[in-house]
C-alpha positions as CSV (number, residue, x, y, z in Angstrom):
1,M,52.1,75.1,122.4
2,N,52.5,76.6,118.9
3,G,54.6,79.4,120.3
4,H,56.8,76.9,122.0
5,V,57.3,74.9,118.8
6,K,58.2,78.1,116.9
7,L,60.9,79.0,119.5
8,E,62.4,75.5,119.1
9,T,62.3,75.8,115.3
10,I,63.9,79.2,115.4
11,G,66.5,77.9,117.9
12,A,67.3,74.9,115.7
13,A,67.6,77.2,112.6
14,L,69.9,79.6,114.4
15,F,72.1,76.7,115.7
16,G,72.3,75.2,112.2
17,A,73.2,78.6,110.7
18,A,75.9,79.2,113.3
19,F,77.3,75.7,112.7
20,A,77.4,76.2,108.9
21,L,79.1,79.5,109.3
22,S,81.8,78.0,111.6
23,L,82.4,75.3,109.0
24,F,82.8,77.9,106.2
25,G,84.9,80.2,108.4
26,C,87.5,77.4,108.9
27,A,87.4,76.2,105.3
28,T,90.7,76.1,103.5
29,I,91.3,77.1,99.9
30,D,92.5,74.2,97.8
31,M,96.0,75.1,96.5
32,K,95.2,73.6,93.1
33,L,92.4,76.1,92.4
34,K,94.8,79.0,91.7
35,P,97.7,78.2,89.5
36,A,101.2,79.7,89.9
37,T,101.9,82.9,87.9
38,V,105.0,83.0,85.7
39,I,106.4,86.4,84.7
40,G,109.1,86.6,82.0
41,K,110.6,84.0,79.7
42,M,114.1,82.8,78.9
43,E,115.2,81.2,75.6
44,K,116.3,78.0,77.2
45,R,116.8,76.5,80.6
46,P,120.0,77.8,82.2
47,L,122.5,76.1,84.4
48,L,121.3,77.1,87.9
49,A,123.1,77.8,91.2
50,I,120.9,77.9,94.2
51,G,121.3,81.4,95.8
52,T,119.3,83.0,98.6
53,I,116.5,81.2,100.3
54,S,114.6,83.8,102.4
55,V,111.7,83.0,104.8
56,D,109.6,85.9,106.3
57,K,107.2,84.6,108.9
58,A,106.5,85.2,112.6
59,S,108.2,82.1,113.9
60,G,110.0,79.0,112.7
61,G,111.6,80.6,109.6
62,R,115.0,78.9,110.1
63,S,113.6,75.4,110.0
64,V,111.7,76.2,106.8
65,E,114.9,77.6,105.3
66,R,116.8,74.4,106.2
67,E,114.0,72.2,104.8
68,M,114.0,74.2,101.5
69,K,117.8,73.9,101.1
70,R,117.4,70.2,101.6
71,I,114.6,69.5,99.2
72,L,115.1,72.2,96.5
73,P,118.0,70.6,94.6
74,S,116.3,67.2,94.0
75,M,113.0,69.0,93.0
76,L,114.9,71.1,90.4
77,L,116.7,68.0,89.1
78,D,113.4,66.1,88.8
79,R,112.1,68.9,86.5
80,G,115.1,68.7,84.2
81,F,117.2,71.6,85.5
82,S,121.0,71.4,85.7
83,L,122.7,72.6,88.9
84,S,126.1,74.1,89.5
85,E,127.9,75.0,92.7
86,N,129.5,78.0,91.1
87,E,127.4,81.2,90.6
88,T,129.8,82.7,88.1
89,D,128.9,80.3,85.3
90,A,125.3,79.9,86.2
91,C,122.1,81.8,86.7
92,R,121.2,82.3,90.4
93,L,117.9,80.9,91.7
94,D,116.4,82.7,94.6
95,V,113.5,81.6,96.7
96,L,111.3,83.8,98.9
97,V,108.6,82.5,101.3
98,I,106.3,85.0,103.0
99,E,103.7,83.9,105.5
100,R,101.3,86.3,107.3
101,E,98.5,85.6,109.7
102,F,95.5,87.9,110.0
103,I,92.0,88.0,111.6
104,S,89.0,87.6,109.3
105,G,85.8,87.9,111.2
106,T,86.2,85.5,114.2
107,S,88.8,83.3,112.7
108,S,92.5,83.5,112.0
109,V,93.6,83.1,108.3
110,R,97.1,82.6,106.8
111,S,98.4,84.2,103.7
112,F,101.2,82.0,102.2
113,M,103.3,83.1,99.2
114,L,106.2,81.4,97.6
115,E,108.3,83.1,94.8
116,V,111.1,81.5,92.8
117,A,113.2,83.9,90.7
118,I,116.0,83.1,88.2
119,M,118.4,86.0,88.1
120,R,120.2,87.0,84.9
121,P,123.9,86.1,85.0
122,G,126.4,88.9,85.4
123,G,124.0,91.3,86.9
124,G,126.5,92.9,89.3
125,L,125.2,94.0,92.7
126,D,121.6,94.4,91.7
127,P,120.8,91.6,89.2
128,Q,117.4,91.6,87.5
129,P,115.2,88.5,87.4
130,A,114.7,86.9,84.0
131,V,111.9,84.7,85.1
132,I,109.7,84.7,88.3
133,A,107.2,82.1,89.3
134,R,104.9,83.0,92.2
135,K,102.1,81.1,94.0
136,S,100.0,82.3,96.8
137,V,97.1,80.9,98.9
138,E,94.9,82.0,101.8
139,G,93.5,79.6,104.3
140,S,95.0,77.3,106.8
141,S,98.0,76.3,104.6
142,T,101.3,77.0,106.3
143,S,105.0,76.9,105.5
144,A,105.5,75.1,108.8
145,S,103.8,72.1,107.4
146,S,106.2,70.1,105.3
147,A,103.3,68.8,103.1
148,D,102.0,72.4,102.4
149,L,105.6,73.7,101.7
150,Y,106.4,70.8,99.4
151,E,103.1,71.2,97.5
152,M,103.6,75.0,97.1
153,L,107.2,74.6,96.0
154,S,106.2,71.7,93.6
155,M,103.4,73.7,91.9
156,T,105.6,76.8,91.6
157,L,108.5,74.8,90.1
158,D,106.1,73.0,87.7
159,A,104.8,76.3,86.5
160,L,108.3,77.6,86.1
161,A,109.4,74.5,84.1
162,K,106.3,74.6,81.8
163,K,106.0,78.3,81.1
164,G,109.3,80.0,81.8
165,F,111.3,78.9,78.8
166,S,110.9,79.0,75.0
167,D,112.6,75.6,74.4
168,V,110.1,73.7,76.6
169,S,107.2,71.6,75.5
170,K,103.7,71.8,77.1
171,D,104.5,69.1,79.6
172,G,107.6,71.0,80.9
173,W,110.4,69.0,79.4
174,Q,113.0,70.4,77.1
175,M,112.3,69.9,73.4
176,K,115.1,68.4,71.4
177,R,116.5,70.8,68.8
178,R,117.3,69.5,65.3
179,P,120.9,70.3,64.1
């Protein structure tokens, strides 16, 4: 009888451990845990022209590009940026989305990175970025999800607005200069 109870106890423990591992294996990483990185700084917020929006993922990249083109202007305006249709009198803003899927143990994990770069004006054929904001996560987040895409873009643009310019206050809005 005692041997039988021990087998049931061991079986229950193994089942519990397997169930817990399956939960942790499928867990997603909260996007807010890792802030976006900003590299570089400009003196003040430039006039922006939306340039290249590039999506590198296995399938569905065109729909992500169309969605980005639709939501990006309003998100930039909401953060105090000014937009221009003409790239000659403005800095070009480029967006890159890369999504990869890989196997980790027995589950599939996605790596999702979004980069926003403001290119220096008059850079010729190979302009150099003045400011780059980059956010990446691993887990089940995907650029195919409008909610995940919006959250990633929002957090990246917030970091860009708050840290990418010298004339910006801590909350991301332009400081008024005294004459």
